[in-house]
ZAMAR-641966 format. One record per atom (N, C-alpha, C): x, y, z. Coordinates in steps of 0.05 Angstrom, whole numbers, padded with zeros to 5 digits, always signed. Layout:
% residues N
XYZ
...
This chain:
% residues 385
+00501+00038-00115
+00473+00032-00113
+00469+00002-00114
+00455-00009-00094
+00451-00038-00092
+00425-00045-00104
+00424-00066-00122
+00399-00075-00134
+00393-00103-00124
+00368-00109-00122
+00359-00135-00114
+00366-00155-00137
+00380-00176-00130
+00389-00195-00150
+00372-00220-00152
+00353-00223-00135
+00335-00246-00136
+00310-00242-00120
+00288-00253-00129
+00263-00251-00115
+00247-00276-00120
+00245-00293-00099
+00231-00319-00102
+00202-00315-00108
+00191-00333-00124
+00163-00331-00131
+00145-00331-00107
+00152-00347-00087
+00136-00349-00063
+00135-00322-00048
+00158-00309-00047
+00160-00283-00034
+00144-00262-00049
+00145-00263-00075
+00130-00244-00091
+00100-00248-00087
+00092-00274-00087
+00063-00280-00083
+00055-00271-00055
+00072-00274-00036
+00065-00265-00009
+00061-00235-00007
+00074-00221-00026
+00072-00192-00025
+00047-00181-00040
+00031-00199-00051
+00008-00190-00067
-00014-00179-00049
-00023-00156-00055
-00046-00144-00042
-00062-00129-00064
-00088-00126-00060
-00104-00112-00079
-00104-00082-00073
-00098-00066-00094
-00096-00038-00090
-00112-00023-00111
-00125-00001-00103
-00142+00013-00122
-00127+00025-00145
-00140+00028-00168
-00128+00040-00192
-00134+00070-00191
-00114+00086-00197
-00118+00115-00197
-00134+00123-00221
-00151+00143-00218
-00170+00149-00239
-00158+00167-00260
-00174+00172-00282
-00164+00183-00306
-00161+00213-00305
-00145+00224-00323
-00141+00252-00327
-00135+00258-00356
-00147+00279-00367
-00142+00286-00395
-00113+00296-00399
-00102+00292-00423
-00075+00299-00428
-00071+00325-00443
-00093+00336-00454
-00090+00362-00468
-00107+00382-00453
-00128+00394-00467
-00145+00413-00454
-00162+00399-00433
-00170+00414-00412
-00186+00402-00391
-00214+00396-00400
-00222+00371-00399
-00250+00363-00405
-00258+00344-00382
-00278+00352-00368
-00287+00336-00345
-00294+00308-00354
-00282+00288-00342
-00288+00260-00348
-00310+00249-00331
-00322+00265-00314
-00344+00256-00297
-00349+00277-00276
-00369+00273-00259
-00376+00294-00240
-00355+00296-00218
-00352+00320-00208
-00334+00325-00185
-00344+00311-00160
-00370+00312-00156
-00381+00299-00132
-00409+00290-00139
-00412+00265-00148
-00439+00254-00154
-00457+00255-00130
-00483+00254-00135
-00503+00253-00113
-00500+00227-00098
-00495+00229-00071
-00492+00204-00056
-00517+00187-00057
-00513+00161-00054
-00535+00142-00052
-00533+00128-00025
-00557+00122-00013
-00557+00108+00012
-00553+00128+00035
-00547+00117+00059
-00544+00134+00082
-00519+00152+00080
-00521+00177+00088
-00498+00195+00087
-00476+00187+00106
-00451+00193+00100
-00430+00187+00119
-00431+00204+00144
-00420+00194+00165
-00420+00209+00190
-00397+00229+00190
-00402+00253+00180
-00382+00274+00178
-00393+00300+00187
-00376+00319+00193
-00385+00345+00202
-00396+00361+00179
-00409+00383+00185
-00421+00400+00165
-00399+00416+00150
-00406+00426+00125
-00387+00444+00112
-00381+00469+00128
-00358+00480+00124
-00351+00505+00137
-00367+00528+00125
-00369+00550+00140
-00384+00573+00129
-00369+00587+00107
-00342+00587+00109
-00326+00601+00089
-00322+00586+00064
-00321+00560+00065
-00316+00544+00041
-00337+00522+00040
-00360+00527+00028
-00381+00506+00027
-00373+00483+00009
-00384+00460+00014
-00379+00437-00003
-00391+00441-00030
-00378+00430-00052
-00390+00432-00078
-00418+00418-00079
-00436+00429-00094
-00462+00417-00096
-00461+00389-00109
-00476+00370-00098
-00476+00343-00110
-00482+00344-00140
-00466+00330-00156
-00470+00328-00184
-00459+00351-00200
-00447+00371-00186
-00436+00394-00200
-00409+00388-00211
-00404+00393-00237
-00378+00387-00248
-00357+00406-00238
-00332+00398-00240
-00310+00415-00233
-00310+00440-00251
-00300+00462-00240
-00299+00487-00255
-00270+00492-00263
-00262+00487-00288
-00234+00489-00296
-00225+00517-00302
-00242+00537-00302
-00235+00563-00311
-00241+00566-00340
-00226+00583-00354
-00232+00589-00382
-00212+00578-00401
-00194+00561-00392
-00175+00549-00411
-00147+00551-00401
-00128+00550-00419
-00099+00551-00412
-00091+00579-00403
-00097+00585-00378
-00093+00612-00369
-00066+00617-00357
-00050+00596-00351
-00024+00601-00341
-00003+00601-00363
+00011+00622-00367
+00032+00622-00388
+00056+00606-00379
+00074+00601-00398
+00099+00589-00390
+00100+00559-00394
+00115+00546-00376
+00122+00518-00378
+00097+00500-00380
+00093+00485-00402
+00069+00468-00404
+00068+00445-00384
+00091+00438-00372
+00091+00417-00351
+00080+00426-00325
+00078+00452-00321
+00069+00463-00295
+00039+00468-00296
+00024+00453-00280
-00005+00457-00279
-00014+00475-00257
+00003+00480-00237
-00003+00499-00215
+00024+00509-00204
+00024+00534-00194
+00048+00545-00183
+00040+00563-00160
+00060+00573-00145
+00055+00591-00123
+00044+00577-00098
+00049+00551-00096
+00039+00535-00073
+00060+00534-00051
+00052+00523-00028
+00070+00522-00005
+00073+00492+00003
+00095+00480-00006
+00102+00453+00000
+00079+00433-00005
+00069+00431-00030
+00048+00412-00036
+00059+00383-00032
+00044+00367-00018
+00054+00340-00011
+00034+00319-00019
+00012+00315-00006
-00008+00295-00015
-00022+00304-00040
-00028+00284-00058
-00042+00290-00083
-00059+00266-00091
-00084+00271-00099
-00101+00250-00110
-00114+00260-00135
-00118+00242-00155
-00131+00249-00180
-00161+00242-00176
-00178+00261-00183
-00207+00257-00180
-00220+00244-00204
-00244+00234-00201
-00258+00221-00224
-00263+00241-00247
-00264+00267-00242
-00269+00286-00264
-00244+00294-00279
-00221+00283-00271
-00196+00289-00285
-00179+00311-00273
-00190+00326-00254
-00174+00345-00239
-00160+00331-00215
-00146+00345-00199
-00132+00333-00176
-00136+00351-00152
-00134+00339-00128
-00133+00354-00103
-00105+00351-00091
-00093+00373-00084
-00066+00373-00072
-00068+00386-00045
-00053+00376-00025
-00052+00387+00001
-00025+00400+00007
-00025+00423+00019
-00001+00436+00027
+00008+00427+00055
+00032+00417+00057
+00041+00405+00082
+00040+00425+00106
+00049+00449+00102
+00052+00468+00124
+00026+00482+00131
+00010+00490+00111
-00014+00506+00116
-00039+00489+00121
-00039+00464+00112
-00063+00447+00113
-00084+00454+00092
-00077+00472+00073
-00096+00478+00052
-00099+00456+00032
-00123+00452+00022
-00128+00434-00001
-00136+00451-00024
-00124+00446-00047
-00130+00461-00072
-00137+00441-00094
-00155+00449-00111
-00161+00434-00135
-00144+00445-00158
-00130+00428-00172
-00113+00436-00194
-00122+00422-00220
-00117+00434-00243
-00129+00424-00268
-00107+00418-00289
-00112+00397-00304
-00092+00389-00324
-00088+00409-00347
-00107+00427-00351
-00104+00447-00372
-00091+00473-00362
-00081+00472-00337
-00066+00494-00325
-00083+00518-00318
-00109+00513-00314
-00126+00534-00304
-00118+00541-00275
-00124+00565-00265
-00116+00572-00238
-00126+00553-00217
-00109+00547-00197
-00117+00529-00176
-00139+00542-00160
-00156+00524-00148
-00180+00533-00134
-00178+00523-00105
-00177+00541-00086
-00175+00534-00057
-00202+00521-00049
-00200+00497-00037
-00224+00483-00028
-00230+00486+00001
-00209+00484+00018
-00213+00485+00047
-00186+00484+00060
-00185+00488+00086
-00162+00484+00103
-00168+00463+00124
-00152+00442+00125
-00155+00421+00144
-00146+00431+00171
-00163+00431+00192
-00156+00442+00218
-00138+00423+00233
-00124+00434+00253
-00109+00418+00272
-00082+00409+00263
-00072+00418+00239
-00046+00409+00229
-00023+00423+00243
-00004+00408+00252
+00020+00419+00264
+00044+00411+00246
+00056+00431+00234
+00077+00426+00214
+00105+00428+00226
+00108+00426+00252
+00134+00427+00265
+00152+00403+00255
+00178+00408+00254
+00196+00387+00243
+00189+00382+00214
+00186+00356+00207
+00178+00349+00180
+00149+00338+00180
+00134+00346+00200
+00106+00338+00201
+00088+00357+00186
+00062+00352+00187
+00043+00369+00173
+00021+00353+00160
+00008+00364+00139
-00011+00349+00123
+00005+00334+00103
+00005+00307+00105
+00024+00290+00089
+00008+00275+00068
+00001+00250+00072
-00011+00234+00050
-00041+00240+00047
-00051+00236+00022
-00079+00237+00016
-00087+00212+00002
-00113+00204+00005
-00124+00181-00010
-00153+00186-00014
-00164+00177-00037
-00192+00178-00042
-00206+00154-00029
-00230+00158-00017
-00246+00136-00007
-00250+00116-00030
-00250+00090-00023
-00256+00069-00044
-00284+00072-00055
-00301+00086-00041
-00329+00091-00050
-00333+00121-00054
-00313+00134-00065
-00313+00163-00068
-00337+00172-00085
-00344+00157-00106
-00367+00164-00123
-00393+00166-00107
-00395+00151-00085
-00419+00152-00069
-00417+00171-00045
-00393+00172-00032
-00392+00187-00007
-00375+00213-00009
-00359+00216-00030
-00344+00241-00034
-00323+00246-00012
-00313+00224+00001
-00294+00228+00023
-00265+00227+00015
-00249+00243+00027
-00220+00242+00026
-00209+00232+00052
-00187+00218+00051
-00172+00209+00075
-00145+00224+00075
-00136+00232+00098
-00111+00246+00101
-00095+00236+00124
-00069+00235+00121
-00050+00229+00143
-00038+00256+00151
-00041+00263+00176
-00031+00289+00185
-00019+00288+00213
-00002+00308+00218
+00010+00311+00245
-00005+00331+00261
-00010+00325+00286
-00020+00344+00305
+00003+00351+00325
-00003+00366+00345
+00017+00373+00365
+00026+00349+00381
+00010+00328+00382
+00015+00305+00400
+00019+00278+00385
+00009+00276+00361
+00011+00250+00347
+00009+00253+00317
+00012+00232+00302
+00004+00230+00274
-00022+00214+00273
-00039+00220+00254
-00065+00207+00253
-00076+00207+00225
-00097+00191+00221
-00112+00189+00196
-00140+00200+00202
-00149+00218+00184
-00176+00230+00186
-00189+00227+00159
-00216+00231+00159
-00231+00231+00134
-00252+00253+00135
-00259+00263+00111
-00277+00286+00109
-00286+00290+00080
-00309+00302+00076
-00316+00312+00049
-00304+00340+00045
-00300+00348+00021
-00290+00375+00015
-00308+00395+00029
-00296+00412+00046
-00311+00433+00060
-00322+00423+00087
-00319+00397+00093
-00330+00386+00118
-00310+00384+00140
-00320+00378+00164
-00303+00375+00187
-00291+00347+00188
-00264+00345+00191
-00252+00318+00192
-00261+00302+00216
-00266+00276+00210
-00271+00257+00232
-00247+00239+00235
-00240+00232+00260
-00217+00216+00265
-00222+00187+00256
-00202+00175+00243
-00203+00147+00235
-00184+00131+00252
-00159+00141+00256
-00139+00126+00270
-00119+00146+00283
-00115+00143+00309
-00097+00162+00323
-00075+00147+00338
-00057+00163+00350
-00037+00151+00368
-00011+00142+00354
-00008+00149+00328
+00017+00143+00314
+00038+00162+00325
+00061+00151+00335
+00081+00169+00347
+00090+00191+00328
+00094+00215+00340
+00102+00239+00325
+00129+00248+00334
+00146+00257+00316
+00172+00267+00323
+00180+00291+00306
+00204+00301+00310
+00214+00323+00294
+00222+00313+00266
+00229+00287+00264
+00236+00275+00238
+00221+00248+00236
+00221+00237+00211
+00210+00210+00206
+00181+00207+00216
+00163+00223+00204
+00135+00221+00211
+00118+00205+00191
+00131+00193+00171
+00116+00176+00153
+00097+00192+00136
+00074+00180+00130
+00053+00194+00114
+00043+00179+00090
+00053+00155+00083
+00043+00141+00060
+00015+00130+00065
-00002+00133+00044
-00030+00123+00045
-00037+00110+00018
-00049+00086+00018
-00060+00075-00006
-00082+00055+00001
-00103+00055-00014
-00126+00037-00010
-00123+00012-00027
-00131-00011-00016
-00135-00035-00031
-00163-00036-00043
-00167-00052-00063
-00193-00054-00076
-00214-00066-00058
-00206-00080-00036
-00225-00090-00017
-00232-00070+00005
-00222-00045+00002
-00228-00024+00021
-00208-00022+00044
-00187-00039+00043
-00167-00038+00064
-00148-00014+00059
-00142+00001+00080
-00124+00024+00078
-00097+00017+00091
-00076+00021+00075
-00049+00017+00084
-00037+00044+00091
-00024+00045+00115
-00015+00070+00126
+00015+00067+00133
+00032+00084+00121
+00060+00083+00126
+00068+00103+00148
+00082+00093+00168
+00091+00111+00191
+00121+00112+00191
+00132+00129+00209
+00161+00132+00212
+00169+00126+00240
+00196+00122+00244
+00206+00114+00270
+00211+00138+00288
+00205+00162+00280
+00209+00187+00295
+00238+00192+00302
+00256+00179+00288
+00285+00182+00294
+00296+00162+00313
+00279+00143+00323
+00287+00123+00342
+00284+00095+00329
+00305+00084+00317
+00303+00058+00303
+00293+00035+00320
+00295+00037+00346
+00286+00015+00363
+00255+00012+00361
+00241+00035+00357
+00212+00033+00355
+00203+00018+00331
+00219+00020+00309
+00211+00007+00284
+00209-00024+00287
+00227-00035+00304
+00227-00064+00308
+00209-00073+00331
+00199-00054+00347
+00182-00061+00370
+00154-00067+00360
+00145-00092+00363
+00119-00100+00353
+00096-00086+00368
+00101-00074+00391
+00080-00060+00406
+00078-00031+00399
+00096-00020+00383
+00096+00008+00375
+00085+00011+00347
+00071+00033+00342
+00060+00039+00315
+00081+00054+00298
+00104+00060+00309
+00125+00074+00294
+00141+00055+00276
+00149+00066+00253
+00165+00050+00234
+00151+00026+00223
+00125+00029+00217
+00108+00007+00208
+00093+00014+00183
+00082-00006+00169
+00060-00003+00151
+00036-00016+00165
+00015+00000+00170
-00008-00010+00184
-00030-00017+00164
-00048-00035+00171
-00070-00043+00154
-00096-00041+00170
-00113-00022+00161
-00138-00016+00175
-00161-00015+00156
-00186-00016+00166
-00209-00012+00149
-00217+00017+00150
-00238+00024+00136
-00246+00052+00133
-00255+00065+00159
-00260+00049+00179
-00268+00059+00205
-00245+00060+00225
-00221+00051+00216
-00198+00052+00233
-00192+00026+00249
-00208+00005+00244
-00203-00020+00257
-00180-00035+00244
-00163-00047+00259
-00140-00062+00248
-00150-00087+00234
-00137-00092+00212
-00143-00116+00196
-00120-00136+00198
-00126-00161+00203
-00106-00181+00207
-00102-00189+00236
-00083-00207+00240
-00079-00219+00267
-00056-00206+00282
-00046-00183+00272
-00024-00169+00287
-00029-00139+00284
-00017-00123+00301
-00023-00094+00300
-00010-00080+00277
+00005-00093+00260
+00019-00081+00237
+00019-00100+00214
+00023-00089+00190
+00026-00105+00165
+00055-00112+00161
+00073-00092+00163
+00102-00096+00163
+00115-00078+00183
+00139-00084+00191
+00154-00068+00210
+00183-00064+00202
+00198-00050+00218
+00227-00046+00213
+00233-00024+00194
+00214-00006+00189
+00219+00016+00170
+00229+00041+00184
+00243+00058+00169
+00253+00083+00180
+00232+00106+00176
+00223+00110+00151
+00204+00131+00146
+00189+00125+00120
+00165+00113+00122
+00150+00105+00099
+00135+00130+00089
+00147+00143+00070
+00136+00168+00060
+00116+00164+00038
+00116+00140+00024
+00097+00135+00002
+00093+00105-00001
+00069+00098-00010
+00062+00070-00016
+00050+00070-00044
+00056+00049-00060
+00044+00046-00086
+00043+00017-00093
+00029+00010-00115
+00024-00018-00122
+00027-00023-00151
+00037-00047-00158
+00039-00056-00186
+00013-00068-00196
+00012-00074-00222
-00012-00085-00234
-00021-00111-00223
-00003-00127-00212
-00011-00152-00198
-00014-00149-00168
-00015-00123-00159
-00020-00118-00131
+00003-00120-00113
+00028-00120-00123
+00051-00120-00106
+00053-00092-00093
+00053-00091-00067
+00054-00066-00052
+00083-00058-00047
+00090-00033-00056
+00116-00022-00052
+00115+00000-00031
+00138+00003-00017
+00141+00025+00002
+00167+00039-00003
+00167+00066-00002
+00192+00081-00002
+00200+00085+00028
+00225+00079+00034
+00235+00082+00061
+00258+00102+00061
+00253+00126+00071
+00272+00148+00070
+00289+00148+00095
+00315+00148+00092
+00333+00148+00114
+00346+00175+00118
+00352+00183+00143
+00366+00208+00148
+00395+00205+00140
+00407+00181+00145
+00434+00176+00136
+00434+00149+00121
+00453+00146+00103
+00454+00121+00088
+00434+00121+00065
+00433+00099+00050
+00415+00098+00026
+00386+00095+00033
+00369+00106+00016
+00340+00101+00017
+00334+00075+00003
+00309+00065+00009
+00302+00039-00002
+00274+00040-00015
+00271+00023-00035
+00245+00015-00045
+00241-00014-00038
+00221-00020-00022
+00216-00047-00012
+00190-00059-00024
+00190-00084-00031
+00166-00099-00038
+00156-00112-00013
+00132-00106-00004
+00123-00114+00022
+00109-00141+00023
+00115-00157+00043
+00102-00182+00048
+00089-00181+00076
+00065-00191+00079
+00050-00191+00104
+00067-00202+00126
+00071-00186+00147
+00087-00195+00170
+00117-00190+00168
+00126-00179+00145
+00154-00176+00140
+00168-00156+00158
+00194-00161+00163
+00211-00143+00179
+00232-00132+00160
+00232-00106+00157
+00251-00093+00139
+00272-00077+00153
+00278-00084+00178
+00298-00071+00193
+00326-00081+00188
+00345-00074+00206
+00373-00081+00203
+00376-00112+00202
+00360-00126+00218
+00361-00155+00217
+00338-00166+00200
+00337-00156+00175
+00314-00161+00158
+00310-00191+00152
+00285-00200+00154
+00278-00227+00147
+00268-00228+00118
+00269-00206+00104
+00257-00204+00077
+00277-00198+00056
+00303-00204+00061
+00323-00201+00040
+00329-00172+00034
+00342-00168+00010
+00350-00141+00002
+00326-00125-00008
+00328-00098-00007
+00307-00082-00019
+00307-00086-00049
+00286-00078-00062
+00284-00079-00091
+00307-00062-00103
+00311-00038-00092
+00333-00021-00100
+00340-00002-00078
+00365+00006-00076
+00374+00026-00058
+00383+00051-00073
+00376+00074-00063
+00384+00099-00075
+00403+00114-00056
+00427+00120-00065
+00446+00134-00048
+00435+00160-00037
+00443+00168-00013
+00432+00190+00001
+00432+00216-00015
+00453+00222-00029
+00454+00247-00044
+00435+00247-00068
+00426+00224-00076
+00407+00221-00098
+00379+00214-00088
+00376+00212-00062
+00351+00202-00050
+00333+00224-00038
+00325+00219-00013
+00304+00235-00001
+00277+00228-00014
+00272+00201-00015
+00249+00192-00029
+00223+00201-00015
+00205+00212-00032
+00179+00222-00021
+00156+00214-00038
+00160+00200-00060
+00138+00193-00078
+00142+00166-00091
+00120+00152-00097
+00122+00125-00109
+00097+00121-00126
+00101+00113-00151
+00079+00107-00170
+00089+00085-00189
+00070+00069-00198
+00076+00046-00215
+00060+00047-00241
+00073+00043-00264
+00059+00040-00289
+00073+00018-00304
+00058-00004-00309
+00070-00027-00323
+00095-00037-00307
+00117-00039-00321
+00142-00048-00309
+00158-00026-00296
+00148-00002-00296
+00163+00021-00287
+00154+00031-00259
+00173+00037-00241
+00166+00049-00216
+00179+00077-00216
+00163+00097-00209
+00172+00125-00209
+00175+00134-00180
+00199+00143-00173
+00205+00151-00145
+00213+00181-00145
+00197+00197-00131
+00204+00225-00128
+00226+00228-00108
+00247+00244-00114
+00271+00247-00097
+00275+00276-00090
+00274+00282-00064
+00278+00310-00055
+00307+00318-00058
+00325+00303-00045
+00353+00309-00046
+00365+00306-00074
+00355+00285-00088
+00365+00279-00115
+00354+00298-00136
+00333+00313-00130
+00321+00333-00148
+00314+00320-00175
+00301+00297-00175
+00294+00282-00199
+00273+00262-00192
+00262+00249-00213
+00246+00226-00210
+00262+00202-00220
+00267+00183-00203
+00281+00158-00210
+00261+00140-00224
+00269+00127-00246
+00252+00108-00260
+00266+00081-00258
+00253+00062-00244
+00263+00035-00240
+00248+00016-00258
+00262+00003-00276
+00249-00017-00294
+00252-00045-00281
+00230-00060-00279
+00230-00086-00266
+00223-00107-00286
+00234-00131-00282
+00225-00154-00299
+00201-00167-00286
+00192-00190-00298
+00168-00203-00288
+00170-00214-00260
+00194-00216-00250
+00198-00226-00222
+00201-00203-00202
+00199-00178-00212
+00202-00156-00194
+00231-00148-00189
+00250-00157-00207
+00278-00151-00204
+00286-00128-00223
+00300-00108-00214
+00309-00086-00233
+00325-00097-00256
+00320-00087-00280
+00333-00096-00304
+00359-00080-00310
+00364-00060-00294
+00388-00044-00298
+00388-00022-00278
+00407-00003-00281
+00408+00020-00262
+00385+00039-00268
+00376+00054-00248
+00354+00072-00252
+00360+00093-00273
+00339+00100-00289
+00340+00123-00306
+00329+00147-00289
+00329+00170-00301
+00318+00193-00286
+00302+00211-00305
+00283+00225-00293
+00267+00246-00306
+00271+00272-00291
+00271+00294-00306
+00270+00321-00296
+00294+00328-00277
+00316+00314-00281
+00339+00318-00263
+00348+00347-00262
+00347+00359-00238
+00356+00386-00233
+00339+00408-00245
+00317+00401-00258
+00301+00421-00273
+00282+00437-00255
+00270+00424-00235
+00249+00437-00219
+00257+00437-00189
+00281+00429-00182
+00289+00428-00155
+00279+00402-00141
+00272+00404-00116
+00265+00381-00100
+00238+00370-00108
+00237+00345-00115
+00212+00332-00124
+00203+00312-00104
+00177+00312-00099
+00167+00295-00077
+00146+00275-00087
+00121+00282-00086
+00099+00263-00092
+00097+00256-00121
+00093+00231-00128
+00088+00222-00155
+00062+00205-00156
+00044+00213-00174
+00018+00199-00177
+00012+00196-00206
+00005+00172-00215
-00001+00167-00243
-00031+00166-00247
-00040+00176-00270
-00068+00173-00278
-00069+00152-00301
-00093+00144-00308
-00095+00122-00327
-00089+00129-00356
-00085+00155-00361
-00076+00164-00387
-00046+00163-00389
-00032+00155-00369
-00003+00154-00369
+00009+00180-00359
-00007+00199-00350
+00004+00224-00340
+00015+00221-00312
+00038+00232-00307
+00052+00231-00281
+00050+00258-00268
+00035+00259-00246
+00033+00284-00230
+00055+00284-00209
+00068+00307-00206
+00092+00309-00188
+00089+00335-00173
+00096+00335-00147
+00097+00360-00132
+00126+00367-00126
+00132+00394-00126
+00158+00403-00118
+00157+00410-00088
+00181+00412-00076
+00182+00417-00047
+00206+00436-00042
+00205+00459-00055
+00228+00478-00052
+00224+00498-00030
+00200+00500-00019
+00196+00518+00004
+00196+00503+00030
+00208+00480+00031
+00208+00464+00056
+00230+00471+00075
+00244+00493+00070
+00266+00501+00088
+00293+00490+00080
+00293+00472+00061
+00318+00459+00051
+00324+00468+00023
+00303+00471+00006
+00307+00477-00022
+00313+00506-00027
+00317+00513-00052
+00323+00540-00061
+00299+00548-00079
+00278+00559-00068
+00254+00564-00083
+00257+00586-00104
+00245+00581-00127
+00243+00602-00148
+00219+00620-00141
+00216+00641-00156
+00195+00660-00150
+00167+00648-00152
+00164+00628-00169
+00137+00616-00173
+00134+00589-00160
+00152+00581-00142
+00149+00556-00127
+00129+00559-00105
+00119+00537-00094
+00122+00509-00104
+00102+00504-00127
+00107+00481-00141
+00092+00475-00165
+00080+00447-00164
+00059+00443-00180
+00049+00416-00187
+00054+00413-00217
+00067+00390-00224
+00074+00384-00251
+00057+00361-00261
+00053+00360-00287
+00042+00336-00300
+00056+00332-00326
+00069+00308-00329
+00083+00302-00354
+00074+00274-00364
+00082+00268-00389
+00077+00242-00400
+00103+00228-00404
+00113+00212-00384
+00139+00199-00387
+00138+00177-00408
+00157+00176-00426
+00157+00156-00447
+00156+00127-00436
+00170+00122-00413
+00172+00095-00403
+00146+00086-00390
+00126+00104-00387
+00101+00096-00375
+00082+00085-00397
+00090+00085-00422
+00073+00077-00443
+00083+00051-00455
+00065+00032-00460
+00071+00008-00474
+00083-00015-00458
+00086-00011-00432
+00098-00032-00415
+00076-00053-00410
+00085-00078-00407
+00067-00099-00398
+00062-00097-00368
+00039-00105-00358
+00034-00102-00329
+00053-00117-00312
+00061-00105-00289
+00078-00119-00270
+00061-00139-00254
């Protein structure tokens, strides 16, 4: 495993971007920390109407957690019986919305392990290859507009859409190349409302280095899909950006999942090239293929949490103040729940994790797939990165 041995201050400063903070979630019994969907203020967003079968929640109506701890068994499991849950966002009320990659369903799941609640099915999702409903992100003005953003595959491309729960998705950005492999899917918002979008090279590494292609890039767009900056990409040279996350000082990280060879965690700098002829030095850390299959990225203090499908664990990378790993990665949940994908932290230190055992590669248990929530010891007491 190769670790980054140096990171110049100028390079680290160049990698600074503002990224939104994930909202809170209770750590014991479910107690709503706020409304599920506050009443919007100002002009309504331009979105389609709720579907007839799954109406949108009433404005100001709190989430409905059920009657308490209704799921017996493992206290780490907040939901089970799902189909390849991939994207996940924590809501202001303390619950979470998770998307199933293959079916396009969105479900609300609760930290007190109450039964999951089906919200809607996102139309137009094509799950061929490793495509499907991939990343999710909350609108930076979610409290006012109630919008979710999703990265999904259609039959012809990968794209970003936005919608309220129960509403018709509106297109934000289209034309991202689609393939049988390496379809990307990372999404994260900056505090200025900028959306960063991780794409894949579709199995053709030449596209990642091609400045005219959207493949193998991290894109930077506004909420309407307009490109931000003086080039069509934020960074290039990536193989498959499955997840994006940020440190306390706004350093943007990307997981780059390879079909062969080691996977990477990269600290991104505007305009950087992370390909074979990289102009941005070594990755922060490399994870060997048998321990990799990186599909999730979350940061708490000095710790970076990486969900690993093939490694069947969460890698924990400890960084010093310069962004350099302080030792070899630790691990959480090694071999306990099978293939682990998405990792999302809430402000209580809770780490939400999705399993991916029904993806055609894993060995699913009778109650797979699952959404987990744990309190990792290394997420507590760290100084901000």
